[in-house]
C-alpha atoms as one frame of an Amber mdcrd trajectory, in Angstrom:
protein
 -68.243 -40.103 -86.598 -66.738 -42.542 -84.088 -68.702 -45.642 -83.188 -69.640
 -46.259 -79.578 -67.847 -49.248 -78.102 -70.159 -51.748 -76.392 -68.356 -52.332
 -73.107 -71.228 -54.436 -71.805 -70.759 -57.035 -74.514 -66.999 -56.982 -74.003
 -67.458 -57.577 -70.264 -69.908 -60.402 -71.017 -67.415 -62.144 -73.301 -64.566
 -61.595 -70.832 -66.713 -63.069 -68.063 -67.307 -66.246 -70.056 -63.621 -66.470
 -70.994 -62.694 -65.920 -67.341 -64.815 -68.880 -66.244 -63.247 -71.106 -68.904
 -59.712 -69.950 -68.088 -60.278 -70.402 -64.358 -60.310 -74.154 -64.938 -57.511
 -74.283 -67.508 -55.156 -71.613 -66.131 -56.292 -69.868 -62.924 -53.834 -66.981
 -63.258 -55.111 -66.113 -66.746 -58.699 -66.475 -65.518 -57.975 -64.078 -62.674
 -56.483 -61.474 -65.000 -59.321 -61.736 -67.528 -61.935 -61.565 -64.756 -60.393
 -58.425 -63.273 -60.251 -56.796 -66.710 -63.918 -57.689 -67.255 -64.897 -56.130
 -63.930 -62.959 -52.954 -64.657 -64.445 -52.577 -68.157 -68.038 -52.893 -66.951
 -67.765 -49.805 -64.726 -68.232 -47.652 -67.827 -71.636 -49.061 -68.786 -74.973
 -49.555 -67.025 -76.855 -51.727 -69.543 -78.446 -55.086 -68.780 -75.768 -57.066
 -70.585 -73.107 -55.136 -68.662 -74.656 -56.277 -65.377 -74.625 -59.870 -66.602
 -71.022 -59.444 -67.724 -70.052 -58.120 -64.313 -71.669 -61.134 -62.627 -69.858
 -63.532 -64.952 -66.549 -61.748 -64.400 -66.989 -61.930 -60.627 -67.820 -65.644
 -60.850 -64.757 -66.239 -63.039 -62.528 -64.272 -60.660 -63.774 -66.180 -57.605
 -63.375 -69.525 -59.381 -59.856 -68.555 -60.449 -58.904 -67.713 -56.868 -60.388
 -70.990 -55.596 -58.607 -73.079 -58.221 -55.337 -71.185 -57.699 -55.418 -71.803
 -53.938 -56.379 -75.431 -54.521 -53.493 -75.854 -56.961 -50.994 -74.374 -54.502
 -52.276 -76.516 -51.611 -52.208 -79.701 -53.695 -48.726 -78.874 -54.976 -47.323
 -78.594 -51.477 -49.302 -81.619 -50.269 -47.986 -83.836 -53.062 -44.481 -82.425
 -52.719 -44.534 -83.028 -48.946 -45.717 -86.631 -49.247 -43.335 -87.707 -51.991
 -40.304 -89.745 -51.058 -38.141 -88.327 -53.797 -37.405 -91.805 -55.137 -38.405
 -92.693 -58.674 -40.182 -96.036 -59.030 -38.118 -98.369 -61.190
């Protein structure tokens, strides 16, 4: 007999990983958060709801940090003189 996969627990873990990755690598955090949100649609348990919340938080944080990284990149690139200090 096949075992039932606990998608709620998987979404919970992916939500936590998404929050951690949003700080380290926003693109990876975004991908993991989206996967966590899509997995939780198959389950209605309490831990699945918590996992969905964590995945949404991780996805939003990833988007915020990604936009902040892009803005800071262009701000620093625009203010640099292109001359190396010697």
